C-alpha positions as CSV (number, residue, x, y, z in Angstrom):
1,X,-188.5,-67.2,53.5
2,X,-187.1,-63.9,52.1
3,X,-184.4,-61.4,52.6
4,X,-187.3,-58.9,53.5
5,X,-188.6,-61.6,56.1
6,X,-185.4,-62.2,57.8
7,X,-184.9,-58.2,58.1
8,X,-188.3,-57.7,59.5
9,X,-187.5,-60.1,62.6
10,X,-186.6,-58.3,65.7
11,X,-183.3,-58.6,67.3
12,X,-182.3,-61.2,70.2
13,X,-178.8,-61.5,70.8
14,X,-177.9,-65.2,70.2
15,X,-175.3,-64.8,73.3
16,X,-178.2,-65.1,75.4
17,X,-179.1,-68.8,74.4
18,X,-177.6,-71.4,76.2
19,X,-174.5,-73.8,75.3
20,X,-176.5,-76.7,74.3
21,X,-179.0,-74.3,71.8
22,X,-175.8,-72.7,70.0
23,X,-174.8,-76.5,69.9
24,X,-178.0,-77.8,68.4
25,X,-178.3,-74.6,66.1
26,X,-174.3,-74.8,64.3
27,X,-174.9,-78.8,64.3
28,X,-178.1,-78.0,62.6
29,X,-176.8,-75.5,60.4
30,X,-173.7,-78.1,59.6
31,X,-176.1,-80.8,58.0
32,X,-178.2,-78.6,56.0
33,X,-174.3,-76.8,54.7
34,X,-173.5,-80.7,53.8
35,X,-177.3,-81.7,52.3
36,X,-177.2,-78.5,50.0
37,X,-173.8,-79.7,48.5
38,X,-171.3,-77.9,50.5
39,X,-167.5,-79.4,49.8
40,X,-165.5,-80.6,52.8
41,X,-163.2,-78.2,53.0
42,X,-165.8,-75.5,52.3
43,X,-168.2,-76.6,54.9
44,X,-165.7,-77.0,57.6
45,X,-164.5,-73.4,57.6
46,X,-168.2,-72.5,57.2
47,X,-168.8,-74.2,60.3
48,X,-165.6,-72.8,62.4
49,X,-166.7,-69.4,61.4
50,X,-170.3,-69.6,62.6
51,X,-169.2,-71.8,65.8
52,X,-166.6,-68.5,66.7
53,X,-169.2,-66.0,66.0
54,X,-171.3,-67.9,68.6
55,X,-168.7,-68.1,71.0
56,X,-168.0,-71.7,70.7
57,X,-165.3,-74.1,69.6
58,X,-165.7,-76.2,67.1
59,X,-163.8,-79.2,65.1
60,X,-165.4,-80.5,62.7
61,X,-165.0,-83.4,60.4
62,X,-166.9,-83.5,57.2
63,X,-167.1,-86.3,54.5
64,X,-169.5,-87.1,51.7
65,X,-172.4,-89.4,53.9
66,X,-171.7,-88.1,57.6
67,X,-170.2,-85.1,60.0
68,X,-168.3,-85.3,63.3
69,X,-168.6,-82.4,65.5
70,X,-166.8,-81.5,68.0
71,X,-167.7,-78.7,70.6
72,X,-166.4,-77.2,73.5
73,X,-167.8,-73.9,75.6
74,X,-164.3,-71.8,75.9
75,X,-165.7,-70.2,79.0
76,X,-165.7,-73.6,81.1
77,X,-162.5,-75.3,82.1
78,X,-161.0,-77.5,79.5
79,X,-162.8,-80.9,78.7
80,X,-165.9,-79.7,81.3
81,X,-167.9,-78.8,78.2
82,X,-167.0,-81.3,75.5
83,X,-169.7,-82.6,73.3
84,X,-169.3,-84.6,69.9
85,X,-172.0,-85.2,67.5
86,X,-172.1,-87.6,64.9
87,X,-174.6,-87.1,62.1
88,X,-175.2,-89.6,59.5
89,X,-175.9,-88.3,55.9
90,X,-176.6,-89.0,52.3
91,X,-174.5,-87.1,49.5
92,X,-175.3,-83.8,49.5
93,X,-177.6,-82.4,46.4
94,X,-176.5,-79.0,45.0
95,X,-179.5,-76.5,46.2
96,X,-178.8,-72.6,45.7
97,X,-181.6,-71.4,46.8
98,X,-181.7,-73.3,50.5
99,X,-177.9,-72.4,50.7
100,X,-178.4,-68.9,50.2
101,X,-181.1,-68.8,52.6
102,X,-179.1,-70.9,55.1
103,X,-176.1,-68.4,54.7
104,X,-179.0,-65.4,55.3
105,X,-179.6,-67.3,58.3
106,X,-176.3,-67.9,59.9
107,X,-175.5,-63.8,59.3
108,X,-178.7,-63.3,60.7
109,X,-178.0,-65.4,63.7
110,X,-174.3,-64.2,64.5
111,X,-175.1,-60.7,64.1
112,X,-178.0,-60.3,66.3
113,X,-180.6,-59.8,63.9
114,X,-182.2,-63.2,64.9
115,X,-182.5,-65.5,67.7
116,X,-181.2,-68.9,68.0
117,X,-184.4,-70.2,68.2
118,X,-185.5,-68.1,65.2
119,X,-182.7,-69.4,63.5
120,X,-184.0,-72.9,63.9
121,X,-187.8,-71.8,62.9
122,X,-186.4,-70.5,59.7
123,X,-184.1,-73.4,58.8
124,X,-187.2,-75.6,59.4
125,X,-189.3,-73.4,57.2
126,X,-186.9,-74.4,54.4
127,X,-188.1,-78.1,54.3
128,X,-191.5,-77.6,52.6
129,X,-192.6,-79.5,50.3
130,X,-191.8,-78.1,46.8
131,X,-195.1,-80.2,45.1
132,X,-196.2,-80.3,41.8
133,X,-194.1,-77.4,40.6
134,X,-191.1,-79.0,41.9
135,X,-191.4,-81.9,40.3
136,X,-192.4,-80.4,36.6
137,X,-189.4,-78.3,37.0
138,X,-187.3,-81.7,37.5
139,X,-188.9,-83.0,34.6
140,X,-188.3,-79.6,32.6
141,X,-184.5,-79.7,33.8
142,X,-183.9,-83.1,32.8
143,X,-185.4,-82.6,29.6
144,X,-184.0,-79.6,28.5
145,X,-180.9,-80.5,30.0
146,X,-180.4,-83.3,27.7
147,X,-181.7,-82.0,24.8
148,X,-179.4,-78.6,25.4
149,X,-176.0,-80.7,25.3
150,X,-177.1,-82.7,22.5
151,X,-177.5,-79.5,20.5
152,X,-174.4,-78.3,22.0
153,X,-172.4,-80.9,20.8
154,X,-174.1,-80.2,17.7
155,X,-175.9,-83.4,17.2
156,X,-178.5,-83.9,14.5
157,X,-182.5,-83.2,14.7
158,X,-183.3,-86.6,15.6
159,X,-180.3,-87.1,18.2
160,X,-181.4,-83.6,20.5
161,X,-185.3,-85.2,19.9
162,X,-184.4,-88.3,21.5
163,X,-182.2,-87.1,24.0
164,X,-184.8,-84.5,25.5
165,X,-187.3,-87.1,25.4
166,X,-185.1,-90.0,26.8
167,X,-184.2,-87.3,29.4
168,X,-188.3,-86.6,30.4
169,X,-188.2,-90.9,30.7
170,X,-185.5,-90.7,33.1
171,X,-187.0,-87.7,35.3
172,X,-190.2,-89.8,35.3
173,X,-188.4,-92.8,36.3
174,X,-186.5,-91.2,39.2
175,X,-189.9,-89.9,40.5
176,X,-190.6,-94.0,40.9
177,X,-187.1,-95.4,42.1
178,X,-186.5,-92.5,45.0
179,X,-188.8,-93.8,46.4
180,X,-187.9,-97.4,47.6
181,X,-184.4,-98.1,48.9
182,X,-183.9,-100.9,46.6
183,X,-184.7,-99.0,43.1
184,X,-182.7,-96.1,44.4
185,X,-180.0,-98.0,45.3
186,X,-180.4,-99.4,41.2
187,X,-181.4,-95.6,39.9
188,X,-178.4,-95.0,37.8
189,X,-178.5,-98.5,36.0
190,X,-181.9,-98.2,35.6
191,X,-182.0,-95.0,34.0
192,X,-178.9,-96.0,32.1
193,X,-180.8,-99.1,31.3
194,X,-183.7,-97.0,29.5
195,X,-181.5,-94.5,28.1
196,X,-179.9,-97.2,25.8
197,X,-183.2,-99.1,25.1
198,X,-184.5,-96.0,23.4
199,X,-181.5,-94.9,21.9
200,X,-180.9,-98.4,20.5
201,X,-184.7,-98.6,19.1
202,X,-185.1,-95.4,17.6
203,X,-181.7,-96.2,15.8
204,X,-183.2,-99.4,14.6
205,X,-186.8,-97.9,13.4
206,X,-186.7,-94.2,12.7
207,X,-183.5,-93.2,11.8
208,X,-179.5,-93.1,12.5
209,X,-178.1,-92.2,15.6
210,X,-174.6,-91.0,17.0
211,X,-175.8,-93.5,19.4
212,X,-173.3,-93.2,22.6
213,X,-173.3,-89.6,22.1
214,X,-176.9,-89.8,22.5
215,X,-177.0,-92.0,25.1
216,X,-174.6,-89.8,27.1
217,X,-176.5,-86.7,26.3
218,X,-180.1,-88.2,27.8
219,X,-177.7,-89.2,30.9
220,X,-176.0,-85.9,31.5
221,X,-177.9,-84.7,34.5
222,X,-177.1,-87.9,36.1
223,X,-173.2,-87.7,35.3
224,X,-170.8,-87.1,38.0
225,X,-168.4,-84.9,36.4
226,X,-169.2,-82.4,39.5
227,X,-168.7,-85.1,41.8
228,X,-165.4,-85.7,40.3
229,X,-164.0,-82.1,40.1
230,X,-164.9,-81.7,43.8
231,X,-163.1,-85.0,44.8
232,X,-159.8,-83.9,43.0
233,X,-160.3,-80.3,44.9
234,X,-160.6,-81.4,48.2
235,X,-157.5,-84.3,47.8
236,X,-155.7,-80.5,46.6
237,X,-157.3,-79.2,50.2
238,X,-155.9,-82.2,51.8
239,X,-159.0,-83.6,52.9
240,X,-158.3,-87.0,51.8
241,X,-160.7,-89.2,53.2
242,X,-163.4,-86.8,52.1
243,X,-161.8,-86.3,48.6
244,X,-161.3,-90.6,48.3
245,X,-164.8,-91.4,49.0
246,X,-166.1,-89.2,47.0
247,X,-163.8,-90.1,43.9
248,X,-164.9,-93.4,44.9
249,X,-168.3,-92.6,44.5
250,X,-168.3,-90.8,41.2
251,X,-166.3,-93.8,39.7
252,X,-169.2,-96.0,41.1
253,X,-171.8,-93.8,39.2
254,X,-170.4,-94.3,35.9
255,X,-169.8,-98.5,36.5
256,X,-173.4,-98.2,37.4
257,X,-174.1,-96.3,34.1
258,X,-172.4,-97.9,32.0
259,X,-173.6,-101.3,33.0
260,X,-176.9,-99.9,32.5
261,X,-176.4,-99.1,28.8
262,X,-174.1,-101.9,27.8
263,X,-177.1,-104.2,29.3
264,X,-179.4,-102.1,26.6
265,X,-177.2,-102.8,23.9
266,X,-176.4,-106.3,24.9
267,X,-180.7,-107.4,24.8
268,X,-181.1,-105.5,21.9
269,X,-178.5,-107.6,19.8
270,X,-180.2,-111.1,21.9
271,X,-183.8,-109.8,19.9
272,X,-182.2,-108.8,17.0
273,X,-182.4,-105.5,16.7
274,X,-180.0,-103.6,14.4
275,X,-179.5,-100.2,15.2
276,X,-178.1,-97.5,12.4
277,X,-175.4,-95.9,14.0
278,X,-173.5,-92.9,11.7
279,X,-170.9,-90.2,13.1
280,X,-172.8,-86.5,12.3
281,X,-172.5,-83.2,13.5
282,X,-174.4,-81.2,11.2
283,X,-175.7,-78.0,13.0
284,X,-174.6,-74.7,12.6
285,X,-173.1,-72.1,15.0
286,X,-177.0,-71.0,16.0
287,X,-177.9,-74.4,17.1
288,X,-174.6,-74.9,19.0
289,X,-175.1,-71.1,21.0
290,X,-179.1,-72.1,21.3
291,X,-178.4,-75.2,22.9
292,X,-176.0,-73.2,25.6
293,X,-178.8,-71.2,26.3
294,X,-181.2,-74.0,27.0
295,X,-178.7,-76.1,28.8
296,X,-178.0,-72.5,31.2
297,X,-181.7,-72.4,32.0
298,X,-181.9,-76.1,32.5
299,X,-178.8,-76.3,35.0
300,X,-180.7,-72.8,37.1
301,X,-183.6,-75.2,37.6
302,X,-181.5,-77.9,38.7
303,X,-179.2,-76.7,41.0
304,X,-182.7,-75.2,42.3
305,X,-181.8,-71.2,41.9
306,X,-183.7,-68.6,43.4
307,X,-186.2,-67.2,40.3
308,X,-184.0,-63.5,41.0
309,X,-180.9,-65.8,40.8
310,X,-181.4,-67.3,37.4
311,X,-179.8,-64.1,35.2
312,X,-177.1,-64.6,37.2
313,X,-176.7,-68.6,37.2
314,X,-177.4,-68.6,33.8
315,X,-174.6,-66.0,32.8
316,X,-172.7,-67.9,34.3
317,X,-172.8,-70.9,32.7
318,X,-172.9,-69.2,29.2
319,X,-169.4,-67.0,30.6
320,X,-167.9,-70.7,31.2
321,X,-168.5,-72.5,28.2
322,X,-167.3,-69.3,26.1
323,X,-164.1,-68.7,27.9
324,X,-163.5,-72.1,27.7
325,X,-164.4,-72.8,24.0
326,X,-162.4,-69.5,22.5
327,X,-159.5,-69.5,25.1
328,X,-159.3,-73.4,24.1
329,X,-159.2,-71.8,20.3
330,X,-156.2,-70.2,21.1
331,X,-154.4,-71.7,23.6
332,X,-155.7,-75.7,23.5
333,X,-158.3,-77.4,25.6
334,X,-156.6,-77.7,28.8
335,X,-155.9,-74.1,28.9
336,X,-159.5,-72.7,27.6
337,X,-160.9,-74.8,30.7
338,X,-158.2,-73.2,33.2
339,X,-158.9,-69.6,32.6
340,X,-162.4,-70.2,32.8
341,X,-162.6,-72.3,36.0
342,X,-159.9,-69.1,37.1
343,X,-162.1,-66.4,35.9
344,X,-165.2,-67.6,37.6
345,X,-164.2,-68.4,40.7
346,X,-162.7,-65.1,40.9
347,X,-166.2,-63.8,39.9
348,X,-167.9,-65.9,42.3
349,X,-165.8,-64.7,45.3
350,X,-166.2,-61.0,44.1
351,X,-170.0,-61.7,43.6
352,X,-170.0,-62.3,47.6
353,X,-167.7,-59.9,48.5
354,X,-169.8,-57.1,46.6
355,X,-173.4,-58.3,46.9
356,X,-172.6,-60.8,50.6
357,X,-174.2,-63.8,49.3
358,X,-172.7,-67.1,48.1
359,X,-170.4,-67.5,45.7
360,X,-171.0,-70.4,44.9
361,X,-174.3,-69.0,42.8
362,X,-172.0,-68.0,40.2
363,X,-168.9,-70.5,40.7
364,X,-170.8,-73.8,40.2
365,X,-173.0,-72.8,37.2
366,X,-169.8,-71.1,35.9
367,X,-168.0,-74.6,35.7
368,X,-170.8,-76.9,35.3
369,X,-170.5,-77.0,31.5
370,X,-166.5,-77.7,32.1
371,X,-166.7,-80.6,34.4
372,X,-165.8,-83.9,32.4
373,X,-168.7,-86.3,33.3
374,X,-169.8,-86.8,29.6
375,X,-165.6,-87.9,28.7
376,X,-165.2,-89.9,31.8
377,X,-168.5,-92.1,30.6
378,X,-167.6,-92.0,27.0
379,X,-164.2,-93.6,27.8
380,X,-165.5,-96.4,29.9
381,X,-168.2,-97.0,27.3
382,X,-165.7,-97.1,24.8
383,X,-163.8,-99.7,27.0
384,X,-166.7,-102.1,27.9
385,X,-167.8,-101.9,23.7
386,X,-164.7,-102.7,22.7
387,X,-162.8,-104.6,25.4
388,X,-159.6,-102.9,24.7
389,X,-157.6,-100.9,27.6
390,X,-156.8,-98.6,24.3
391,X,-160.0,-97.8,23.0
392,X,-160.9,-96.1,26.3
393,X,-157.2,-94.4,27.0
394,X,-157.3,-91.6,25.0
395,X,-160.9,-90.3,26.9
396,X,-159.9,-91.2,30.5
397,X,-156.1,-89.2,29.7
398,X,-158.8,-86.3,28.8
399,X,-160.5,-86.4,31.5
400,X,-157.0,-86.1,33.8
401,X,-156.5,-83.4,32.0
402,X,-159.7,-81.3,32.2
403,X,-159.9,-82.1,36.1
404,X,-156.4,-81.0,36.4
405,X,-157.1,-77.8,34.5
406,X,-160.0,-77.0,36.6
407,X,-158.7,-77.6,40.0
408,X,-155.7,-75.8,39.3
409,X,-158.1,-73.0,38.0
410,X,-160.4,-73.2,41.2
411,X,-157.0,-72.6,43.3
412,X,-155.9,-70.1,41.3
413,X,-159.1,-68.3,41.3
414,X,-159.4,-68.2,45.1
415,X,-156.1,-66.6,45.1
416,X,-157.1,-63.9,42.7
417,X,-160.2,-62.8,44.4
418,X,-159.8,-64.3,48.3
419,X,-163.3,-65.2,49.1
420,X,-165.3,-63.1,51.6
421,X,-167.0,-65.9,52.9
422,X,-166.5,-70.1,52.7
423,X,-169.3,-70.8,50.9
């Protein structure tokens, strides 16, 4: 559903809807914002704002796997109209197109440009199956994302090709594993097993690889760097239950990826494969910046941005990487990450004010290049391979510095340019 379609819908005041209809609409909208990857503090603030616009009192409670919404009608006697909705949901997955459309629908309903019934219909239209095009887009995002990150790290061409092909194979694997509950729960471990085994085979029979770096680049789409950042951001916003649960989920994902990769390496050693490992980063500047462009395009597809938003998303990704890189050269890595996160958060809020659309379109792609998923996986891999706490200590300390710099940047960016709305 496009913005032009929303504008053509006849006016119908939401105040004419019944109390139950308004509660149902706010509950539906809250569930969708959760599924589209909104963090707890932003989701709760958006739900409270929408409920107030529809003449409702609402007390939301959000966590990564569900919602509790308590409603009351301010025009009725205290306690006479209380309704509580408990909604069980899976962890959200970022979808910038659907998030933007849900925001437009919420605005249209709250400003009486659309009735609540029409709002429900518009929300249901967002559930259309993307079909073959969506599957191809997912596979392309996995392939280009893995190859782009490998090039961004200036790995040799064989490493880049291996990461790209492995990313494609992981995408195909996820089509199968997502169909069943048992395989869905083990999908991260299976993907890491596949990535590790492909890397070992290439290093054994074709040519030397930066083994760990190639495996991590292959898995870049599955890394929970954004979850780690969101978790600490929620903790800093005093959403302790949601932040703790999200942080635990991110750590669990890292452990599953590590287990899968280690199983692959162990099997290779058991059957007598001897991968040739060589630390080499020979690529020039043009490969790095070309890879940043490829990776930003992959993240635009991964975040399911609208076509009209691709330039915004790619520009934000490029800007975030450039600011952190050159800021890091001048003042150190954490300072560069802080500066990039602050500027991109402020830019996202300014975008929301000027364009009247969610600032997440700028904010999320802007910080995706900065999140510490690859560093955290590298630290745990080193720890597991060498069975020495000191081996992963440096990487894990770097993760802590990156997360603190990111969260500080997000907080100060919101102070620099306050958000027009919460998304």
